C-alpha positions as CSV (number, residue, x, y, z in Angstrom):
1,M,-5.8,13.3,14.5
2,R,-2.6,12.6,16.5
3,H,-1.6,9.1,17.5
4,S,-1.9,8.5,21.2
5,P,1.2,9.6,23.1
6,R,1.2,6.3,24.9
7,R,1.5,4.4,21.6
8,N,4.1,6.6,19.9
9,P,5.9,8.7,22.6
10,G,8.1,11.4,21.0
11,Q,7.2,10.4,17.5
12,P,5.6,12.8,15.0
13,A,2.1,12.1,13.9
14,L,1.9,9.8,10.9
15,I,-1.6,11.0,10.1
16,T,-2.5,14.7,10.1
17,Y,-5.3,16.8,8.7
18,D,-2.8,18.3,6.3
19,K,-1.7,14.9,5.0
20,V,-5.3,13.6,4.7
21,G,-6.2,16.8,2.8
22,R,-3.3,16.4,0.4
23,A,-4.1,12.7,-0.2
24,I,-7.7,13.5,-1.0
25,G,-6.7,16.4,-3.3
26,A,-4.2,14.1,-5.2
27,F,-7.0,11.5,-5.6
28,E,-9.5,14.0,-6.8
29,R,-7.0,15.6,-9.3
30,G,-6.7,12.1,-10.8
31,L,-10.4,11.7,-11.5
32,V,-11.4,12.0,-15.1
33,T,-15.1,12.5,-15.6
34,P,-17.1,12.4,-17.6
35,S,-15.2,9.5,-19.1
36,R,-15.7,7.1,-21.9
37,W,-16.7,4.5,-19.2
38,D,-19.4,6.9,-18.0
39,A,-20.7,7.2,-21.6
40,Y,-20.7,3.4,-22.0
41,L,-22.6,3.0,-18.8
42,A,-25.1,5.6,-20.1
43,G,-25.7,3.4,-23.2
44,D,-23.2,4.6,-25.7
45,N,-21.7,1.2,-26.8
46,A,-19.3,2.9,-29.2
47,A,-17.7,4.8,-26.3
48,L,-15.3,1.8,-25.6
49,T,-12.8,0.5,-28.2
50,Q,-13.1,-3.1,-29.5
51,A,-10.2,-4.1,-27.2
52,E,-11.9,-2.5,-24.2
53,R,-15.2,-4.3,-24.9
54,V,-13.3,-7.6,-25.2
55,G,-11.6,-6.9,-21.9
56,L,-14.9,-6.0,-20.3
57,A,-16.4,-9.3,-21.6
58,T,-13.5,-11.2,-20.1
59,F,-13.8,-9.3,-16.9
60,V,-17.5,-10.2,-16.6
61,R,-17.1,-13.8,-17.9
62,T,-14.3,-14.7,-15.5
63,G,-16.3,-13.5,-12.5
64,C,-14.4,-10.3,-11.7
65,A,-17.7,-8.4,-11.8
66,S,-19.1,-10.5,-8.9
67,C,-16.9,-8.4,-6.6
68,H,-15.9,-5.4,-8.7
69,S,-19.2,-3.8,-9.9
70,G,-21.1,-0.6,-10.1
71,V,-20.2,2.7,-11.6
72,F,-16.8,2.8,-10.0
73,V,-16.0,-0.9,-10.7
74,G,-14.7,-1.0,-7.1
75,G,-15.3,-3.7,-4.6
76,Q,-18.1,-2.7,-2.2
77,M,-16.8,-5.0,0.6
78,Y,-13.9,-7.1,1.6
79,R,-13.7,-10.4,-0.3
80,R,-11.5,-13.5,0.2
81,L,-9.1,-14.2,-2.6
82,G,-7.8,-17.7,-3.3
83,L,-11.2,-19.5,-3.3
84,V,-11.1,-20.5,-7.0
85,A,-7.3,-21.1,-7.1
86,P,-4.7,-21.0,-4.4
87,W,-3.3,-17.5,-3.7
88,P,0.0,-17.5,-5.7
89,T,2.3,-15.8,-3.2
90,A,3.0,-15.6,0.5
91,S,3.0,-11.8,0.3
92,G,-0.1,-9.7,0.2
93,S,-1.9,-11.7,2.8
94,G,-4.8,-9.3,3.1
95,R,-6.5,-7.5,6.0
96,I,-4.8,-9.8,8.5
97,A,-1.8,-7.5,8.2
98,V,-4.0,-4.7,9.8
99,T,-6.3,-6.6,12.1
100,R,-4.1,-9.6,13.0
101,A,-7.3,-11.7,13.0
102,A,-6.8,-15.2,11.4
103,A,-10.3,-14.8,9.8
104,D,-8.9,-11.9,7.7
105,L,-6.2,-14.0,5.9
106,F,-6.5,-13.3,2.1
107,L,-9.4,-10.9,2.8
108,F,-9.0,-7.9,0.5
C-alpha cells in the first residue's frame, strides 16, 4: 500500500495497512447497535422521541430521504448538490477536488 516512488520520492507512505486498520477500528468502536433507530426500523414506533420523529418527518418531507436512505441512512451513490438551490459556498466543491473532472463539481 505504498505510494509509487515516482509520485512521492523520499516521502513516507500516507496510507499504510496499519493506518487503515486503525481507521477501521476507530469507526467500528463508534458503532452503536442495536440502537433505537434499529428498533424503530423494526416497527417499534415508540423507540424514537417525539422530537426525533418530527425530525425524521422533516427529513423525509424535504427530500433528504431521496439520497439518504436505507438502514444506514447513508447515500448509496454520489449525488449533485445545488440542484434545488444554489450551493451556498465556494468551498466544499465535491468530487472535483479528487478527480479534477468538471462533471464532478458539487458531486458528493
